N, C-alpha and C positions, 0 to 999 in steps of 0.2 A: 653521267649524261644529263640528269634531271636537272641540272644547274643551268643548261643551255636549252633555251626554247627559242626556236626560229619560225617565222610566220609563213615561209614558202621556200621553194627552192630557189636559188638565186640565178640559175641557168634558164634563161627565157625559152630554149628550146624543149624545155621539160615540162610535161603537163601540169606538174604540181607548182610551176611557177604562178600559174593563174588562178591559185585558190583565192577564194572570197575571204574577207577579214574574219567571218565567224567560223570558217573552216579550219580544224586543226591541220597542222603538218607534222607527222611523226615518222615518215619513210625516211630515216637518216640513221646512220651508225658512227661511233667514233672511227678516226681514221689516222691516227697519230698526233703530231704537233711539229711546229718549227720555232726556232728562236730568233727574236729580233732585239735590236739595241734600244728601239724607241717603245716596244709593248711588251717586252719580255717573251715567255713562252705562250706561243698562240696555238689553241687546240684545232684540229682539222677534223672533218666529218664527211661522208660520203652519202650521196643520195641514192637509196636503193632502187628508185624508180628509173633513174637515167644514168646512173653510175658515175656522174661528174662529182669531184670533190670542191670542198668550200670550207673556209674557216671562220671564227667569230669575226675576223677583220673584215671579211667580205661585206658584212652588214654595217660596217661602221664608216662614219664620214671620212674618216682618215685612211680609207683603203688605198693601199699603195704609197701611203705617205712614208717619210723616214724621219719625220719628226713632229712632235706634239706641239701645237700651238693653240693658243686660248683663241676660238672663234668669237666669243663675245666682246673679248678686249679689241678685236681687230674691228669689229663693228663699230664699237664706241670711238676708236680712232678715226676710222673713215667718215664718220658723219659728223665729226669734228673738226674738219678742214684739214687734216693732216694728209700730205701727199704720201705716196708709196715710199719714196726715199725716207722720209720722216718715220713713217711706220716701221720701215727696215731697220733704221738706226736705233729706235727704241726698243725692238724685240730681238736685235742682234741677228737678223736675216736678211737675205739678199731681196731685191725688189721682185725677181722670178718667184721666189718662195711665197712672198706676200700675195702676189697676183695668182698664184696657184691656189692658195687657200681661200682668197675672195671668189675665185671661180667656184669652187666647190661650195662655198657658203651661199652663193647667189643661186644654185639648184636647190639648195634645201630650202631656201626662201620662195621659190617658184612651187615646189612641191607642197609646202606648208600652206600658202594661200589657196592652191587647188583643193587641198583636203578640206579647208574650213569652207570653202565658197558653197559646197553642196549643202549646207545647214544654215545658210545665213537667211535672214527674213528682212527684206529692204522695205524702205518707205520714202525714198527720195528721188529726185531728178538728177540729171548729170549735166556736166559742163565740159567741154573740151577745147584745148588750144594749143598751139605749138610753142614750144621752148626752144629757142635758138642758141646754139653753141657751135662749136668747130671740132674737128679731130684731126691730127696729122699736121694740118697747116690752115691758117686763116682763108685760103683759096678753096678750102673745102668745107664750108659752114654745113650744119646739119639742123634739122627741124626734129624735135622729139614730141610728137603729139601726145598729151596726156588726158585721159579720161578720169573725171573726178567727181565725186558725189557733192552734190549742191550744199547739203546741211552737214554732212560728215567730215568733207575733205578727205575721205579715203579715195586712195587712187586705185581705180581697177584695171587700168591697163596702161601700157606706154609702148609707143611704136617709133622706131627711127628710120630717118632717110636723110641721105646726103643731098645737099643743094647744090646748085651752080653759084658761084660768088656773083654777088650784086653789089649795086651801089656805085658811089664815085670812085674812079681809079685813074692813076696816072697813065701815059702811054707805056711807061716800062712795066706797070703791073699787068695793064692788059695783053702786052705781049707775053709775059710769063703764064698768064692763065691760058692763053692758046696753046703753048708748049706743054703745059701739065694736063690740058684736056685731050691731048694727043694719047695720053696714058690711061687717063681716067675720065669718063664724061657722066656727070650726073644725069639721073632720068629727069626729063623734062615735066613728067606727070607724076614725079615721086610723091608729093604732098596728097595728091588725089588717090593714089594707091594706099599710102599710109592711113588716111583717113577712112578709106573703105575698110581695112582691118579693124580700125577703131570702132566705127561704127557696127561691124559683125561682133565685136567683143562686148558692145553695149547691151545685145540681145541677151547675153548671160544674166544681166540685171532684169530685163524685161520678162524672161521666161519664169521668174519667181512668180508663185500663186499670188501673192500679194501686190503684184504689179500688172495690172490689166492694160495699163497705158504708161508711156515714158515721155518725158520732155527732156530733148538733148539741146542744150544751150552752146552757141558757138558765135565767133565774131563773123563778119561779113566776107571772110575769104572766099573766093569765087570756086575754089577747088572742093570745098566742103559738101555743097549740093551734089557735086559730080561723084564725089567718093561715096555718097550714100546709094546714088543711082547705080554705081558700079557693084554694090554688094547685093547680090540677089535677095536675101532673106530680109535685110535691112530694108530695102526698097519696097518689097511687098508689104511689110508691116507699116512703113511710112504711107503708102498709099491708102491702107486701111485705116490709118488715123492712130495706131497704136504706138508708132514712134513719130512724135512731132519734132521737127526741126525749127528752132527759134534761133534769130540772131540778134545781135547788139553791136554797135559801132566799137571798134577796138580803140575809139578816141574818147568814149565815155568815160566820166570820172570812176577811178577804181577805188569805190568805197565799198563797205558792207553791202549795200543796196544793189550793187552790179550783179547780174546774174553770173558773170564771169569772175568773181571774187575768188572762187575755190582755185581756179588755175592760176590767177594772178598772185594768190597768196603762196601757191606751190612755187611759181617761178622765183619769188624772192627768197623762199628757203633753201632752194637748190642752189642759187647764186651765193649764198652766205654759208652754207654747210658743205658742199663739195667742193674741194680745192680747185678741181680741173675746169669749174664752170665759174669761178670768180671772174669778174671782168678784168681784162688785161692782165691776167696771171701769166707768171712765168711757167706755171704748171698746166699742162694740157694733156688731152687723152692722144695717144699714139696708135691705137687700135679700136675701130669701132665695136667690135663685140665685148672686149674686155671693158670699154666704157659703158656699155650697156649693162654689164654684169655688176658693175659699182653702182649704178642707178637703180638696178634691181634691189640690191641691198639697202640703199638708202630709202627706197619706197617701203621696204619691208619694216624697216625702222620706223618710219613715219606713220605707217599704217597700225602697227601691232604693239609698238613699245612706247612710242612718244605721247605724251599726254595731249589730248584734243586742245586743251586751253589750260595755260599755266596756273590760272585761278580755280579751275574745276577739280583738282587733285588728279589721282590716278585713272580717270577716264580717258581711254584711247580712241583714236578715230574709228577702229574697228567696232569698238562697243556702241558708238554713236551710230554707226551704219548698220547695226543690227545683227553683229556676229555674237556668238555665245560667250559670256566672259570665262566661264568654267572650262569650256572645251579651249579656247585661246591659252589659258595657263597651262592646262595638261599638255597641249602640243608643244609650248615654248620649253617645257622640260626636257623634251627629248630632242629638240632640233639639232642640236649639234653633236649628237651621238649615233642616232640612227641614220644610215645612209638612204638619201632618196633615190628612187630608181625610176628613169624615164618610162618604162613598160608599165608602170604602176601609177603613172600620173597623167591626168588628163589637163592639156594646156591650151591656152587660146594660140592663134596663129602668132602672135606678138612674143607670148611666152616660149613657144617651142624655136622661134628663131633665137631667141637668147639662150636658149639651153644647149641648141645644136650649133650655135656660132655660125649661122648661114649668112649674116650680113657681110658684105665685103668692105674692106679698109680701102680708102683712096691710095694708089700706088703701091698697095700691098698685093700679097699673093690672092688668086681667085678665092681660096678657102682657107680658113684658119685651122691650125692643128686642133683636133678634138680626141682627148684619151679614150681609149676602148671602154673604161669603166664608166664612163660620162653617159653611154647610152646603153648599157647593159640592162 
């Protein structure tokens, strides 16, 4: 049994599930094994505190999986403008299997950022703006508000909201929109509520000891000041002058001198790297929660793996943002092996919505299916 060491009991009802990282967990005994085609013989154990059993697979990212797939390979294919169908053909898997593994990987990425955020030391202001795409149909455009570091281009948060279709339409298109809105109507204050969550997420940067005050740049969208006012903590700090909201016209030249350059840069990168967001693409998102899972993975790649600048070598956006390079490397080594658990992960409201799949897809079910192991 000495070769198997577990950090805590995986059953959240057990008191030993909540052990701190520096507390040893030794209250378990061998309890047989079972055989699988994908992983061979899998040893089982029993917690002597709660009596529940678990296996080595319980702590694996491939828990409940029936096939081993390379997550790093999936990530590289996803951020290289490959569609789900193209990825499936390349690895001889169905699109459902690809989506399942991307969902698992997105939760790993959320937990990864959460763990590292506790030790970061930041020294930059922020910029935020909405990235517009669509899901299900162009009658259901969406606004994905992205919070980015002004110097590092590190993405601290992303939040999604479905919008009402706007712009010039024919009479036939207007009639079709009326019919579709009988089944799904976008929240008229969605952008305001979304920015309120983003403003709250920005406080995680402000709470760092090195940041007594913070400047948040946006364009002149009227919903943004209302969003800050609707977020109690952000509004209080805004009144104290610790959270300063500055604006610039969205029509200003999109040069490096523009305070919104970081989000404009992200807009371009997402457009060219994620197939479903390419302009007038035949490939588009069919489910809001899965779309955000794919974006979560892309932002993980952008933050922790992709070089900050092509000519700067292996320096990533995370290093520029103040993350510890050695810790990032250590965490990356086990990210696709050790299963992340929601009960052991501290998330923002935006991150929890992605993990729990609580966003509603237009014309879809009220709530997406979420496997039980995802919330263990």
